[in-house]
C-alpha positions in Angstrom: -0.2 0.2 -0.3 0.9 3.0 -1.2 1.8 6.2 1.4 1.0 9.3 0.1 2.2 11.9 3.2 2.1 15.0 1.5 -1.9 14.5 1.5 -1.8 15.5 5.3 -1.6 19.4 5.7 -0.7 21.8 8.2 -1.6 25.5 9.1 -0.1 26.7 12.1 -2.8 29.8 12.8 -2.8 32.0 16.1 -5.8 32.3 18.4 -7.0 35.7 20.2 -4.5 35.1 22.9 -1.5 35.1 20.7 -1.2 31.5 21.4 0.4 29.3 18.3 -2.3 26.3 17.2 -1.5 24.2 14.0 -4.5 22.6 12.5 -3.9 19.2 10.6 -5.8 17.7 8.0 -6.2 15.1 5.0 -6.7 15.9 1.6 -9.5 12.7 1.1 -10.9 13.9 4.3 -11.2 17.6 5.2 -14.2 17.8 6.9 -12.0 16.3 9.7 -9.9 19.1 11.5 -7.4 18.2 14.2 -6.0 21.0 16.3 -2.5 21.1 18.6 0.0 22.9 20.2 2.5 21.0 18.1 2.8 19.5 14.8 2.7 16.1 16.6 -0.3 16.6 18.8 -2.4 17.7 15.9 -1.8 14.9 13.7 -2.1 12.4 16.8 -5.5 14.1 17.3 -6.3 13.5 13.6 -5.6 9.9 13.9 -8.2 9.9 16.7 -10.7 12.3 14.7 -10.6 9.7 11.3 -10.7 6.6 13.5 -14.1 7.7 15.2 -15.3 8.8 11.6 -14.5 5.2 10.8 -18.1 4.6 13.1 -20.2 6.5 10.8 -19.3 6.0 7.1 -21.8 4.3 5.0 -20.3 2.7 1.8 -17.2 0.8 1.6 -15.4 2.6 -0.6 -15.2 6.0 1.7 -14.5 3.5 4.5 -11.2 2.7 2.7 -9.8 5.9 2.0 -10.5 6.6 5.6 -8.4 3.8 6.6 -6.0 5.0 4.0 -5.8 8.2 5.1 -5.4 7.0 9.2 -2.1 5.0 7.4 -1.2 8.2 5.7 -1.2 10.6 8.8 0.7 7.6 10.6 3.7 7.2 8.2 4.0 11.1 7.9 4.0 11.0 12.0 7.0 8.7 11.8 8.7 9.7 8.7 8.8 13.5 10.5 9.2 12.8 14.3 12.1 10.9 15.8 11.7 8.1 18.4 12.5 9.5 21.6 9.5 13.0 21.1 7.0 10.1 20.2 7.9 7.9 23.3 7.8 11.4 25.2 4.0 11.6 24.1 3.3 8.5 24.7 2.6 7.3 20.7 
């Protein structure tokens, strides 16, 4: 199965209190937007959101796309972060 980590999109924003917030989403499921204080946390939150959305998918094709998106986000995390960063967060 081919992973497309370039399908994971990241946007850094600032809220009203000037605290940076990172939003992540996948091109195949732009309706699932996760946020966090870092890219890593936002990406991990995206995996959780996508996994939860599997319960609400009616057709098999859409489920397969969401499962591929989950795989892509996990590949993105493992290719962009060191093992020590992941273990520090309990990933």
